[in-house]
C-alpha positions, 0 to 999 in steps of 0.5 A, spaced: 494 770 949 490 768 941 492 762 938 492 760 931 493 753 929 493 750 923 493 742 922 494 738 915 493 731 914 491 726 908 485 728 908 483 735 911 486 742 912 484 744 919 485 752 922 483 753 928 483 760 932 482 762 940 480 767 944 485 772 948 485 766 954 487 761 950 479 758 949 476 755 942 473 760 938 472 758 931 474 752 926 475 752 919 475 745 916 477 744 908 478 737 904 485 735 902 488 729 898 493 724 899 497 727 893 497 734 896 499 732 902 505 728 900 507 734 896 507 738 902 512 732 906 516 732 900 517 740 901 519 739 908 524 733 905 527 737 900 528 744 904 531 739 910 526 741 915 528 735 919 536 737 920 534 745 921 535 748 928 530 747 933 530 755 934 531 761 931 531 768 934 534 774 931 542 774 930 546 780 931 545 786 926 538 784 924 532 788 926 527 787 932 520 786 931 514 786 937 507 784 937 508 778 932 507 772 936 511 766 935 511 761 929 512 753 931 512 749 925 512 741 927 512 735 923 509 729 926 510 722 923 510 715 926 518 714 926 519 721 927 517 728 930 521 735 929 518 742 932 522 749 930 520 755 933 521 762 930 521 767 935 518 772 934 515 770 927 519 774 922 521 771 916 528 774 916 530 770 922 528 763 918 533 760 912 530 760 906 527 752 906 524 754 912 521 761 909 519 756 903 515 752 908 512 757 911 509 760 906 506 754 903 502 754 910 500 760 909 497 759 903 493 753 906 491 757 912 488 761 906 485 755 903 481 753 910 479 760 910 476 761 903 469 760 901 467 758 894 463 763 889 458 757 889 458 756 897 457 763 898 452 764 894 449 758 898 450 761 905 447 768 902 441 765 900 440 760 906 440 766 911 436 771 907 430 766 907 430 765 914 431 772 916 426 777 919 424 780 913 424 775 908 421 770 912 415 774 914 412 775 907 418 775 902 418 771 895 422 771 888 429 771 891 434 773 885 441 774 885 443 780 881 451 780 882 456 777 885 463 781 887 469 777 890 473 782 893 481 779 894 482 781 901 485 776 906 480 772 907 476 774 901 470 778 901 463 776 897 458 782 896 452 779 893 446 783 891 439 781 890 432 782 890 426 780 892 418 782 893 415 783 900 407 782 900 407 788 905 411 794 907 416 795 912 422 791 914 423 785 920 418 781 923 411 785 922 407 780 926 401 784 930 404 791 927 399 795 922 402 794 915 400 796 908 398 791 904 402 792 897 407 789 894 413 792 895 420 791 892 427 790 895 434 789 894 439 787 899 446 787 899 450 781 903 457 780 904 459 773 906 467 772 908 470 766 912 464 762 911 458 767 914 454 773 913 458 779 915 453 784 913 446 784 910 443 791 908 436 792 905 434 798 900 441 801 903 437 803 909 436 797 913 440 793 917 437 786 917 443 783 922 442 788 927 434 789 925 434 797 925 435 803 920 442 803 918 445 809 922 447 814 918 455 816 918 456 822 922 461 825 918 456 825 912 450 827 917 455 833 918 457 834 911 449 834 909 447 839 914 453 844 912 451 843 905 444 844 906 446 850 911 450 853 905 445 852 900 440 857 905 445 862 905 446 862 897 
């Protein structure tokens, strides 16, 4: 079973995921502060978290949902501890106060997974500068555009240009290459603090180090279009 755990204290928000066997997989961490943490505790108190039932399950007349997992929310303090379980995890099974607490925790999870524009550019540029193509003979890296797609978590699409001193892609050591200044563009997608995609000139997959595979459907359409042209 995959596990997701969000831990919040007065200094940090930590979101951890696991694989299907429950083994540690990834950790995302963001800074927090005493004021925001106090506001979170107040939210628990205002909604009567300590007085809630320990478990919420479907009641008669409510829809039964599947494949959504189980929610556990715990408040751990020096003098009191409380855990509330919602099984399965579905908002209609929760009282309004618990729904409000859960919505706030979901926002904090999004915060832990988020990447600021400045951080996305730093990640992208560090990655490009150490990638095979650029590190071999690239220079003059310039950011041309930066678009943020509001998915969950958000995606940063960054477009850069640079110049290589030779033709070709990747590490061309021991290869016969043309000694000609070659301009390039590279589109990098950053999400969850990492580079998820990097394509040079729309034709070279810099992560996989191979030509970008043509979409089979697109190839079929182009072939049919060419055949149609020949008939006409």
